[in-house]
NURO-663185 format. One line per 8 residues: number of its first residue (from 1); their letters; for each residue x, y, z of C-alpha. Coordinates in Angstrom, 2 decimals, padded with zeros to 5 digits. Layout:
N
NUM) a) X/Y/Z  ...
This chain:
250
1) xxxxxxxx) -012.16/-015.84/-005.12  -011.02/-012.69/-007.99  -010.53/-013.52/-011.44  -006.80/-013.20/-011.38  -006.04/-014.50/-007.96  -002.44/-015.86/-008.08  -001.31/-014.68/-010.60  001.64/-012.03/-010.99
9) xxxxxxxx) 000.92/-009.40/-013.51  003.14/-006.18/-014.10  001.87/-002.93/-015.69  004.16/-000.31/-017.42  002.70/002.84/-017.22  001.10/002.67/-013.86  001.56/005.96/-012.66  -001.76/008.08/-013.83
17) xxxxxxxx) -004.32/007.15/-016.65  -005.74/003.86/-018.06  -002.45/002.33/-016.56  -003.18/002.97/-012.78  -006.42/002.38/-013.39  -005.07/-001.01/-014.27  -003.25/-001.87/-011.55  -006.05/-001.06/-008.87
25) xxxxxxxx) -008.61/-003.46/-010.56  -005.93/-006.45/-011.32  -005.04/-005.98/-007.30  -008.76/-006.19/-006.72  -009.46/-009.09/-008.72  -006.37/-011.20/-006.84  -003.24/-010.23/-008.96  000.36/-009.60/-007.50
33) xxxxxxxx) 001.02/-006.29/-009.78  004.49/-005.01/-010.30  003.64/-000.78/-011.68  006.55/000.45/-013.43  006.37/004.40/-014.53  009.07/007.08/-014.87  006.91/009.31/-012.76  007.99/007.56/-009.62
41) xxxxxxxx) 006.17/009.72/-007.33  003.02/009.40/-008.52  003.69/006.08/-009.16  004.36/005.41/-005.56  001.08/006.90/-004.64  -000.48/004.37/-006.94  001.33/001.45/-005.28  000.46/002.52/-001.13
49) xxxxxxxx) -003.42/003.05/-002.69  -003.42/-000.38/-003.54  -001.52/-001.98/-000.30  -003.66/000.52/001.69  -006.87/-000.79/000.51  -005.90/-004.65/001.36  -004.24/-005.63/-002.43  -000.52/-006.41/-003.04
57) xxxxxxxx) 001.91/-003.70/-005.42  005.13/-002.96/-005.92  006.76/-000.53/-007.74  009.81/-000.04/-010.46  010.55/003.52/-012.26  011.37/002.29/-015.33  011.73/003.84/-018.76  010.68/001.01/-021.08
65) xxxxxxxx) 012.74/002.40/-023.69  015.66/001.24/-021.96  017.11/-002.91/-022.01  018.83/-002.66/-018.96  015.63/-001.21/-017.31  013.46/-004.29/-018.42  016.26/-007.45/-017.07  015.83/-005.38/-013.88
73) xxxxxxxx) 012.17/-005.33/-013.41  011.60/-008.94/-014.88  015.07/-009.84/-012.54  013.41/-008.52/-009.35  009.88/-009.51/-010.48  011.02/-012.61/-010.31  013.04/-012.31/-007.39  010.09/-011.37/-005.38
81) xxxxxxxx) 007.57/-013.56/-006.84  008.81/-016.81/-008.47  007.37/-015.94/-011.96  005.43/-013.80/-014.04  002.39/-014.80/-015.93  000.73/-011.56/-017.21  002.63/-008.84/-019.11  000.50/-005.38/-019.90
89) xxxxxxxx) 001.97/-002.93/-022.24  000.78/-000.08/-021.26  002.94/003.19/-021.30  002.99/005.28/-024.28  003.18/008.86/-025.31  001.32/010.91/-027.71  002.78/013.87/-030.05  000.37/015.35/-032.68
97) xxxxxxxx) 002.38/016.16/-035.71  002.29/015.22/-039.46  004.98/013.84/-041.21  006.68/016.72/-042.28  006.86/018.78/-039.09  007.96/015.21/-036.83  011.60/016.05/-036.40  013.31/012.91/-035.89
105) xxxxxxxx) 014.59/012.92/-032.48  010.36/013.49/-031.95  009.63/009.98/-034.37  012.55/007.83/-032.41  011.15/009.04/-029.15  007.49/008.15/-029.85  008.60/004.74/-031.66  011.20/004.21/-028.74
113) xxxxxxxx) 008.86/003.89/-025.86  005.38/002.89/-027.93  006.96/-000.11/-029.86  010.40/-000.73/-028.56  009.52/-000.36/-025.09  006.87/-003.40/-025.78  008.74/-005.78/-027.78  011.67/-005.22/-024.96
121) xxxxxxxx) 009.13/-006.16/-022.73  007.82/-009.04/-024.15  012.29/-010.21/-024.70  012.63/-010.35/-021.00  009.22/-011.26/-020.15  008.28/-014.40/-022.31  011.67/-016.75/-021.37  009.96/-016.55/-017.82
129) xxxxxxxx) 006.46/-017.10/-018.90  008.15/-020.25/-021.09  009.54/-022.01/-017.99  006.66/-021.40/-016.29  004.66/-023.23/-019.13  001.65/-020.50/-020.22  001.13/-016.21/-020.01  -001.02/-014.07/-021.16
137) xxxxxxxx) 000.63/-010.92/-022.41  -002.22/-008.11/-023.41  -000.34/-004.99/-025.56  -001.86/-001.44/-025.96  -002.21/-000.85/-028.94  -005.08/001.93/-030.44  -007.24/003.02/-033.25  -004.68/005.20/-034.75
145) xxxxxxxx) -002.92/001.95/-034.97  -005.89/000.62/-037.70  -006.89/003.28/-039.11  -005.61/006.80/-040.44  -006.75/010.22/-038.50  -003.82/012.41/-039.70  -003.23/013.90/-036.21  000.21/011.73/-035.21
153) xxxxxxxx) 002.64/010.00/-038.38  004.79/009.08/-035.45  002.12/007.70/-033.09  -000.01/005.85/-035.24  003.30/004.27/-036.74  003.97/002.77/-033.21  000.86/001.59/-032.29  000.80/-000.01/-035.58
161) xxxxxxxx) 004.02/-001.50/-035.09  002.36/-002.83/-031.52  -000.59/-004.21/-033.46  001.64/-006.45/-036.46  004.23/-007.18/-033.58  001.34/-008.79/-031.55  000.30/-011.43/-034.24  003.33/-012.31/-034.77
169) xxxxxxxx) 003.77/-013.29/-031.19  000.60/-015.29/-030.53  001.20/-017.31/-033.37  005.27/-017.65/-032.22  003.91/-018.77/-028.68  000.91/-020.31/-029.72  001.96/-023.63/-028.92  003.33/-022.28/-025.40
177) xxxxxxxx) 000.31/-021.88/-023.82  001.33/-018.16/-024.00  -001.26/-015.89/-025.62  -000.77/-012.40/-026.66  -003.21/-009.87/-027.72  -003.83/-005.97/-029.15  -005.95/-003.91/-027.26  -007.33/-000.49/-029.58
185) xxxxxxxx) -008.43/002.37/-027.28  -011.09/004.93/-029.48  -011.04/008.76/-027.30  -010.49/007.69/-023.81  -010.38/010.48/-021.35  -007.11/010.46/-019.99  -003.67/012.45/-018.69  -002.63/011.51/-022.13
193) xxxxxxxx) -005.23/012.75/-023.84  -005.84/015.78/-021.75  -004.11/017.60/-024.85  -006.45/016.38/-027.04  -009.88/017.28/-025.35  -008.91/020.53/-024.03  -011.06/023.02/-025.99  -014.77/022.55/-025.59
201) xxxxxxxx) -014.90/022.34/-029.66  -012.83/019.76/-029.57  -014.78/017.47/-027.04  -018.04/017.82/-028.75  -016.63/017.13/-032.40  -015.10/013.80/-030.27  -018.39/013.21/-028.58  -020.15/012.98/-031.75
209) xxxxxxxx) -018.42/011.15/-034.08  -018.09/008.55/-031.53  -021.43/006.48/-031.90  -022.25/006.01/-028.16  -023.81/008.57/-026.48  -020.02/009.59/-024.34  -016.71/009.45/-024.39  -014.29/005.87/-022.75
217) xxxxxxxx) -013.07/006.06/-019.22  -009.88/004.20/-018.17  -012.28/001.64/-016.66  -014.09/000.88/-020.08  -010.44/000.04/-021.38  -009.21/-001.87/-018.09  -011.99/-004.27/-018.47  -011.26/-004.91/-021.75
225) xxxxxxxx) -007.47/-005.64/-020.29  -008.55/-007.76/-018.01  -010.71/-010.26/-019.62  -007.51/-010.70/-021.73  -005.33/-011.50/-019.33  -007.59/-013.84/-017.04  -008.17/-017.52/-017.76  -011.22/-016.04/-019.16
233) xxxxxxxx) -010.11/-015.92/-022.53  -007.87/-018.80/-022.45  -008.90/-019.52/-026.19  -008.38/-016.05/-027.29  -004.44/-014.96/-028.72  -004.35/-013.04/-031.33  -007.30/-010.59/-031.42  -007.57/-007.08/-031.97
241) xxxxxxxx) -009.84/-006.02/-029.18  -011.34/-002.36/-030.14  -012.68/-000.67/-027.41  -013.79/003.09/-029.17  -017.52/003.43/-028.82  -018.42/002.04/-032.11  -015.89/004.94/-033.66  -014.79/002.48/-036.37
249) xx) -017.85/001.64/-037.33  -018.31/004.64/-039.34
């Protein structure tokens, strides 16, 4: 029996990279996956692969910064599967800029997707979890939400907000058996990080500054997310799971 057998999981940003791997892994572990993303064509390929492999998945085109989109996704999920057990707030964007170089519209876009998207997801999924009597929410933050990297002011601020919001919700809903945890990846080889690792010099620098002798992959993060989503972590809430190859030990 899989670790998520009988569970219904909404996973945002599931069209590629980390989100796609999480969707595939969750389906293998028995979850009914609701995969969402703005990249509808890529998302459909992920869902088709899951279903062709014997898993269960459906997809929705979804802008996580849209309240209306969230209402539609949650409503359709409940109409299709009856309930929601797991929410993985994975969708996010990264744009490098220091404070003085960040245009206001860019700041707002990053905050809308990375922070407001997490808030909206919890706002509309938690009422369904309250009906069920339990649930697990995993919000994907970043080590940039814990330390200052100097690479992107808006990204760091948005991920710091996710970190704090997670702890607030964890405390608020613990009595309802709704667990809320955050995951903080380090340098992970994903499409979002392609521009950061484009040059061999940058990639070598990242490797040298990560204590483990290799960079992380979506698989490394997905297994941590799986743990927090499953009943194996039933006594775990409000934590920051850092998956960074030891970077924060420096």
